[in-house]
C-alpha positions, 0 to 999 in steps of 0.5 A: 500500500502507498506509504508517503515515505517510501513510494514506488517509482515508474521503473519499479513497474518491471521489478518482477519482470526483471526477476524473470529476465534474470532467471531466463538469462536476459539480465546480466548481473554485475558479478560472475558474468562468465558463468551467467553467460554460459548458463544463459546460452544453455537455457536458450539452447535447451528451450529454443533449439532442443524443444522444437527439434525434440517435438519434430523427432517425436512427431515423426517417430511416435505419430502412430502411437499418439492418441487424438488428445496427445496429437493436439497437444504436440501440434499446439506445442510445436507451433508455439515452440517454433515462434518462441525463439524468434520472440526471444531473439528480437527481444534481446536484440532490442533490449537496449530500448528497455533500459533507455525507456526505464531512464525516460520513465525516471525523467517523467517521474520528476514531473509528478511533484505532488503527493497525490500524483506520486501515490497514483504512480505508486498504484500504477506500479503495483498494478503492473507487478500484479499483472505480471504475477497474474500472467505468471500464475496462468502460464505456470498453472497450465504447465503444472496442470498438464504435467499432473493430468498426464503423469497421473494417467501414466503418460508423458505430458508433451511427448518431447523426444529425449535421447538419453532417457527412454520413458518406456523402460521403467517407472523411474525412467518415466518420471525422469523424462516427465520431470525433464519435460516439465522443467523444460516447459517451465523455462519455455513458457516463462520465456513466452510469458516475458515477451507477452507481458512486456508490451502490456506493462509498458502500456499500463505505465504509459497510460498512467503517465499520459493521464498524469502529465496531460489530464491533471484535471478535467478542464485541461483534458477538455481543452486538449480534446478540443485542440485535437478535434481542431487538428482533425478538422484542419487536416482530415478533410483534405487528406480524405479528398486526396484519397478520393482523387487517388481512387478516381485515378485508379478507376480511370484505367478501367473507364478508358478501357471500357470506352467505345475505342474499337470503332473510334478514330485513329487519333482517339486510339493514340490518345487512349494509349497515352492515357492508359500508359500514364494512368497506370502510374500510381498517383501519390500526394505528398507534403514537400515530396517527403510525407504522404498525404492520405487518411492513413497518415492523418490518423497516424499523426 
């Protein structure tokens, strides 16, 4: 709960998220970096390389023994496991943006000077961390429940190929394979969770900051809405007309072609060829030959 002497700041919105980053090998500590890098590589290879390959091998070798429910489980896991490495890769390629954004949030916090505003920031931070924990619970509950339901029925949860343990040999081998699959899936699911929750956390804290900085009271909010409406009236009609003209020019080709040119004069046909050739070039309205003038551009602005 908010405590005036110890209020949270916007960067604290990612406290649990950074715990998860550290466990997944994405957040390098100040010490023992070499050991951490090695562990990170092993985790990535285990989740992003071995998992999809293991599923493919299992799918090829054991497809005749799959029950319908096992087949659906393996198929959904395959598609998720193939997409997950790309999500993780792109997140880590642009991870510098994460730290830059945290610094920007710290700068934005300086604009919140009153106790009421700082308490609102604190409450927003708490909501972000709650959102992370809810996601973590949902994703982990899926993994644990799948493990328990499969293990209690004497089947492997995900039937991932294991080159070292044959689950059919004995009961102990079965549990070794099942626990290996579950540990693997906990890491893989958490990596998917991290890439899924990341934009949500930023969205939550940025809605909050925009409201605090620009809609401090209802009158300021109404003035801003009136200003935005004025901008729309100023630019939208012209942009819309430009789109209409562009559409008309695209229809011109069909209109010329469907005219009665077969029985027309030679001069008409030569003019028709000229117009057909030029009408096929797309017309683009630009501002200063740089920015496209269109409804889409207007909405983006």
